[in-house]
Backbone as a ProteinNet text record, in pm:
[ID]
protein_1_A
[PRIMARY]
MTETKIKIITENRKARHDYNIVEAMEAGMELVGTEVKSLRAGKVNLKDSFVRITKKGELVVMNMHISPYDFGNYNNHDPLRTRRLLMHRREIDRLLGKVKEKGYSLIPLKLYFKHGFVKMELALCTGKKIYDKRRDMADRDAKREMQRVIKERNKF
[TERTIARY]
-910.8	-862.4	-737.4	-735.3	-617.8	-529.7	-405.6	-312.7	-261.8	-255.7	-205.8	-60.1	7.2	151.2	197.8	254.5	320.7	462.2	534.7	689.5	709.6	769.1	801.2	924	911.4	1025.8	1107.6	1043.3	1103.2	1008.3	1062	978.6	1043.5	951.4	990.9	996.9	1098.8	1103.1	1119.2	1174.3	1192.7	1055.7	943.5	817.3	755.6	780.6	715	784.6	909.2	978.9	925.7	904.8	882.5	728	637.9	501.7	414.9	296.2	201.1	107.3	90.7	15.3	-127.1	-218.5	-364.5	-432	-412.6	-476.6	-391.4	-387.2	-305.9	-404	-359.2	-442.7	-347.7	-413.1	-322.4	-374.8	-271.8	-297.3	-208.8	-259.5	-174.9	-87.8	5.8	89.3	96	109.8	120.2	274	320.6	476.4	509.9	627.8	680.3	760.1	799.1	860.1	995.8	1078.6	1212.6	1203.4	1098	1074.9	1040.5	955.9	921.3	1043.2	1130.5	1246.7	1340.5	1351.6	1442	1386.7	1244.6	1187.9	1207.1	1204.4	1224.3	1381.7	1467.6	1593.8	1614.9	1515.1	1515.1	1575.6	1588.8	1661.5	1563.1	1514.8	1414.5	1446.9	1408.3	1427	1296.8	1232.8	1114.7	1139	1264.7	1301.7	1232.7	1244.2	1205	1071.1	1004.6	891.3	758.3	674.8	533.6	427.9	306.6	202.3	127.3	98.3	27.6	-98.9	-205.7	-332.6	-332.7	-340.2	-327.8	-463.2	-461.4	-591.4	-683.3	-641.6	-729.4	-799	-749.3	-793.2	-726.2	-597.2	-515.1	-415	-385.4	-278	-143.2	-46.6	88.3	188.6	285.2	399.6	520.7	576.5	685.1	809.1	932.7	1058	1083.4	1012.7	1050.3	1149.3	1261.3	1369.6	1375.8	1356.3	1376.9	1491.6	1595.7	1727.8	1706.5	1764.5	1761.7	1792.2	1727.3	1753.1	1886.9	1974.6	2111.2	2111.1	2026.3	2027	1935.6	1895.1	1799	1878.2	1794.5	1858.3	1832.1	1828.9	1809.1	1670.5	1577.6	1434.4	1428.3	1533.8	1531.3	1447.3	1392.9	1302.5	1382.1	1323	1379.4	1365.3	1472.9	1457.3	1367	1352.1	1269.9	1131.6	1090.4	966.5	844.6	747.2	623.2	550.3	500.8	425.1	286.4	193.1	48.1	13.4	-67.6	-119.2	-260.8	-305	-440	-535.5	-632.5	-740.1	-868.4	-977.8	-1110.2	-1144	-1222.5	-1249.2	-1309	-1386.3	-1443.5	-1347.8	-1239.8	-1132.3	-1052.9	-1029.1	-938.9	-1010.2	-1142.2	-1220.8	-1227.6	-1230.4	-1231.7	-1081.9	-980	-843.5	-823	-883.4	-874.3	-939.5	-1059.6	-1114.2	-1035.1	-968.4	-883.2	-751.3	-690.1	-563.8	-589	-710.8	-731.8	-751.9	-770.1	-773.1	-628.4	-615.5	-483.9	-388.5	-266.1	-161.4	-154.7	-248.8	-239.2	-163.9	-91.8	-27.7	-24.6	-1.5	-1.7	151.5	198.3	322.8	336.2	426.3	427.2	501.6	451.3	508.4	586.9	525.5	575.9	546.2	637.2	623.4	636.3	538.6	544.1	468.7	509.6	436.2	322.9	210.2	88.2	17.2	25	-35.7	29.1	162.4	227.8	215.6	135.9	124.7	197.7	250.8	313.4	209.7	223.5	116.7	202.5	139.6	204.1	110.7	162.6	85	125.4	15.9	34.4	-57	0.3	-57.9	-105.1	-210.4	-253.8	-186	-106.4	-19.4	-21.4	22.6	41.4	196.9	259.2	387.4	414	527.4	554.8	641	625.1	715.5	839.6	939.6	1066.4	1047.3	971.8	948	873	780.6	718.3	806.4	910	1002.9	1095	1144.4	1215.9	1138.3	1015.1	920.7	911.4	904.7	894	1022.5	1128.6	1259.4	1280.5	1241.8	1252.3	1160.5	1041.7	947.6	1007	1060.6	1118.6	1243	1334.6	1443.9	1392	1292.3	1246.3	1177.1	1104.2	1048.8	1156.2	1258.7	1382.3	1444.2	1458.3	1520	1439.9	1313.6	1222.9	1230.2	1236.8	1240.7	1377.9	1480	1611.6	1609.8	1553	1551.9	1456.5	1345.3	1263.3	1331.6	1416.9	1476.1	1588.8	1662.1	1762.3	1695.4	1570.9	1509.5	1470.8	1423	1378.5	1498.9	1618.4	1734.6	1754.4	1718.5	1750.1	1632.6
710.9	684.7	759.5	825.9	894.5	801.7	793.6	714.5	791.2	732.6	798.2	787.8	891.6	901.1	879.1	773.8	745.7	719.4	801	788.9	750.2	622.2	567.3	635.7	680.2	744.7	633.6	553.9	449.5	335.9	214	115.1	47.3	-4.4	-65.7	-220.5	-275.5	-417.5	-499.4	-444.9	-520	-552.2	-454.7	-476.5	-612	-633	-750	-876.7	-869.7	-984.7	-1003.2	-898.9	-916.8	-930.6	-886.7	-884.7	-952.9	-1014.6	-1063.1	-946.9	-901.7	-795.9	-840.7	-777.6	-821.2	-723.9	-596.1	-498.5	-377.9	-332.1	-198.6	-87.9	28.2	149.9	264.1	372.4	485.9	607.9	680.8	810.8	923.8	1046.5	1156	1197.7	1290.3	1321	1480.3	1523.3	1669.9	1698.6	1767.4	1796.4	1942.6	1976.1	2113.1	2107.4	2232.5	2246.1	2178.4	2188.5	2128.3	1976	1923	1775.7	1727.7	1791.7	1759.6	1766.4	1861.4	1881.3	1758.1	1720.1	1602.9	1470.3	1460.9	1343.2	1333.9	1457	1451.3	1413.9	1432.8	1381.4	1239.4	1182.9	1039.8	1018.4	1117.7	1099.8	1073	942.9	905.4	764.7	732	594.3	557.1	448	393	280.7	231.9	104.4	63.7	159.7	126.6	222	264.9	361	272.4	344.3	278	387.2	355.8	450.3	435.4	544.5	537.5	622.5	582.5	659.9	739.7	869.8	952.2	957.7	1008.6	1025	1122.9	1206.2	1300.8	1229.8	1094.8	1023	1064.8	1106.8	1134	1023.7	1002.8	910.7	983.6	942.8	1002.7	882.3	923.6	835.6	874.5	765.9	778.1	723.3	770.8	724.9	716.4	799.1	806.6	920.5	881.5	972.7	1029.9	1158.9	1244.4	1333.7	1310.5	1396.9	1536.5	1627.6	1772.1	1808.8	1907.9	1946	2020.2	1985.4	2037.4	2173.7	2243.8	2390.5	2453.7	2394.9	2462.1	2565.8	2647.4	2744.5	2706.8	2799.6	2763.5	2709.5	2728.2	2679	2536.2	2471.1	2327	2244.8	2138.7	2047.9	1951.7	1904	1802	1667.2	1586.2	1471	1358	1345.6	1251.5	1301.1	1415	1467.3	1376.1	1378.2	1296.8	1378.7	1302.7	1362.7	1306.5	1397.3	1358.5	1302.9	1189.7	1126.9	1182.3	1191	1244.2	1138.4	1093.3	1005.8	1050.8	994.9	1028.7	967.8	1042	996.6	851.7	812.4	675.7	574.3	600.6	510.8	495.2	615.8	615	536.7	559.8	491.5	332.6	295	159.6	92.6	165	129	115.3	213.6	216.6	84.6	42.6	-83.5	-206.9	-203.3	-322.3	-317.7	-207.5	-199.9	-239.4	-216.1	-261.9	-408.6	-479.3	-622.7	-672.3	-795.4	-837.7	-862.5	-800	-833.7	-751.8	-656	-575.8	-454.8	-407.4	-286.1	-211.4	-89.5	-9.8	18	-30	-14	44.7	149.8	214.4	112.2	92.4	11.1	93.9	195.3	266.8	415.4	498.5	632.5	674.9	755.2	790.6	919.1	969.3	1089.6	1049.8	1098.9	1077.2	1203	1250.6	1375	1481.2	1478.2	1591.7	1586.8	1497.9	1491.1	1371.2	1382.7	1276	1187.2	1058	961.8	851	785.3	680.7	554.5	438.8	319.9	256.7	238.8	178.2	54.5	-46	-169.6	-208.1	-269.7	-335	-470.7	-496.7	-619.8	-688.1	-809.9	-894.3	-940.4	-955.9	-1001.4	-1138.4	-1167.4	-1300.5	-1369.9	-1497.3	-1574.3	-1608.2	-1650.7	-1689.5	-1810.3	-1908.8	-2018.8	-1985.4	-1877.5	-1830.3	-1772.3	-1697.5	-1630.1	-1737.1	-1845.6	-1951.6	-2022.8	-2049.2	-2118.4	-2033.9	-1903.5	-1814.7	-1816.3	-1814.4	-1817.2	-1953.5	-2055.7	-2203.7	-2202.8	-2153	-2150.9	-2063.3	-1947.7	-1859.8	-1930.3	-1993.5	-2073.3	-2182.3	-2260	-2368	-2308.1	-2202	-2149.9	-2099	-2041.7	-1993.5	-2111.2	-2226.4	-2342	-2390	-2415.5	-2452.6	-2374.8	-2247.5	-2153.9	-2172.8	-2195.6	-2221.9	-2352.5	-2456.8	-2586.9	-2576.5	-2506.6	-2480.5	-2411.4	-2307	-2230.3	-2312.4	-2396.6	-2483.9	-2584.9	-2638.5	-2738.4	-2664.5	-2530	-2465.7	-2421.3	-2430.9	-2400	-2499.2	-2620.4	-2725.3	-2749.3
-2598.6	-2465.8	-2428.9	-2324	-2274.3	-2192.9	-2220	-2142.4	-2032.7	-1911	-1790.5	-1790.9	-1774.2	-1767.2	-1624.5	-1604.2	-1470.4	-1479.3	-1393	-1375.8	-1237.7	-1227.4	-1099.3	-1043.9	-916.4	-850.9	-777	-700.2	-624.5	-583.6	-561	-517.6	-389.4	-308.9	-178.5	-202	-255.7	-288.9	-167.6	-65.9	64.7	121.9	99.8	151.8	92.1	-29.5	-96.5	-29.2	9.1	68.2	207.9	292.1	427	457.4	373.2	405.8	292.5	334.2	241.7	212.4	91.1	49.9	40.7	123.1	108.4	8.1	13.5	-67.2	-94.9	-210.6	-240.5	-280.2	-256.8	-281.5	-306.2	-366.4	-396.7	-309.3	-275.4	-194.5	-249.6	-230.2	-276	-149.7	-171.8	-58.8	-51.1	73.3	93.5	114	30.6	27	10.8	47.5	20.2	-100.1	-162.8	-291	-300.5	-194	-212.1	-207.2	-149.4	-139.6	-283.3	-349.9	-492.8	-580.3	-565.1	-639.8	-612.4	-487.1	-454.8	-509	-511.4	-560.9	-715.7	-782.2	-933	-954.6	-871.6	-876.5	-832.9	-772.1	-731.3	-596.3	-514.1	-386.1	-266.6	-270.9	-169.9	-128.5	-1.2	45.6	124.2	79.5	151.3	233.3	244	303.1	429.4	536.2	668.2	700.4	600.8	627.4	642.2	708.5	737.2	754.2	743.2	757.7	882.1	949.3	1074.7	1060.5	1128.1	1134.4	1266.2	1260.6	1390.5	1451.1	1578.1	1650.1	1581.6	1504.6	1429.7	1305	1274	1165.2	1038.5	1049.7	921.6	901.6	785	742.6	741.9	799	787.7	764.8	670.8	651	745.9	804.9	894.3	835.7	876.7	837.7	691.6	612.6	468.8	454.1	392.1	386.3	253	239.7	122.2	150.5	74	95.2	69	141.4	127.4	-27	-73.8	-214.7	-215.6	-317.5	-322	-334.4	-410.8	-447.7	-358.2	-257.9	-157.4	-63.5	-2	86.3	235.8	332.5	454.6	494.3	410.7	415.9	374.3	345.1	305.7	411.1	360	443.8	538.8	637.8	721.3	660.3	633.4	554.4	611.3	753.7	803.2	866.5	820.3	877.8	842.5	920.7	883.5	779.7	688.1	570.1	562.5	547.2	538.3	411.6	413.4	288.6	273	156.1	121.4	64.5	142.7	91.7	139.9	79.8	127.5	260.6	339.7	467.1	476.2	395	395.8	375.3	292.5	271.3	398.6	464.3	588.2	692.9	699.4	811.7	771.3	654.6	625.5	650.3	625.5	654.5	817.7	885.7	1032.9	1092.5	1035.5	1085.7	1055.6	937.5	905.4	975.7	1013.1	1080.1	1226.2	1274.8	1417.4	1436.5	1319	1320.6	1351.6	1396.6	1432.7	1320.8	1337.8	1235.9	1102.4	1086.5	965.8	990.3	885.1	900.2	756.4	747.4	624.7	587.8	469.2	429.5	279.4	258.6	130.6	35.9	-76.8	-182.1	-289.2	-333.6	-446.3	-440	-507	-507.5	-649.3	-697.4	-843	-875.3	-1001.4	-1038.1	-1135.4	-1109	-1201	-1229.2	-1349.8	-1395.3	-1323.7	-1285.7	-1234.7	-1072.8	-1014.4	-870.8	-820.8	-692.8	-637.6	-566.2	-602.3	-550	-482.5	-385.5	-309.5	-316	-358.5	-348.7	-217.9	-132.2	3.2	-4.5	86.5	91.4	237.5	244.2	383	372.8	477.2	475.8	608.7	598	719.9	713.8	824.6	826.9	777.7	711.8	675.1	790.8	808.4	898.9	815.9	884.3	825.5	727.9	772.6	686.3	553.4	556.1	440.2	346.3	406.4	317.2	242.9	326	259.6	165.4	178.5	81.2	-54.9	-35	-151.3	-228.7	-156.8	-227.9	-290.3	-230.6	-296.3	-429.1	-411.9	-522.5	-651.2	-613.3	-713.3	-780.8	-705	-762.9	-853.7	-807.9	-882.4	-1023.2	-1008.9	-1128.7	-1229.7	-1171.9	-1257.1	-1320	-1254.6	-1301.1	-1412.8	-1398.6	-1507.3	-1628.3	-1611.2	-1730.3	-1797.7	-1733.5	-1787.5	-1872.7	-1812.9	-1890.7	-2007.3	-2001.2	-2118.6	-2228.5	-2187.5	-2288.8	-2345.8	-2278.1	-2339.7	-2436.1	-2404.1	-2497.6	-2629.4	-2609.6	-2725.7	-2830.2	-2782	-2867.5	-2972.9	-2947.4	-3046.6	-3143.5
[MASK]
++++++++++++++++++++++++++++++++++++++++++++++++++++++++++++++++++++++++++++++++++++++++++++++++++++++++++++++++++++++++++++++++++++++++++++++++++++++++++++

């Protein structure tokens, strides 16, 4: 068995807090050379980014900030330019049908290198309400407290 080498560049932890993830999938990215070099240095921010399906039927990621490459020249890339995502046509058509449903959106979760290529994990999500976020935080705190009590009991 060959083991896949995955090097995570960045994760969008805020997305897991703000959205209910229905389905996650992988997509390739169309980048220029200085963007890849900046990604290898880890200079990227996915915080407010989202994926849009254009009228041509292409996936593009918006508001993803990749800092300019430090050693680049005047041909350095624009940090906030729209970047095209690469997926099969049938996958894009299926996503388009889901996004047209009420409340679904496409949000980037993770950016990573896989076999030397930059890949993005994007998710089909629905927004969380404030009470859902509070309930999740309360559940997480209760779970953490139970783990702490169990750990104390096992000491003796």
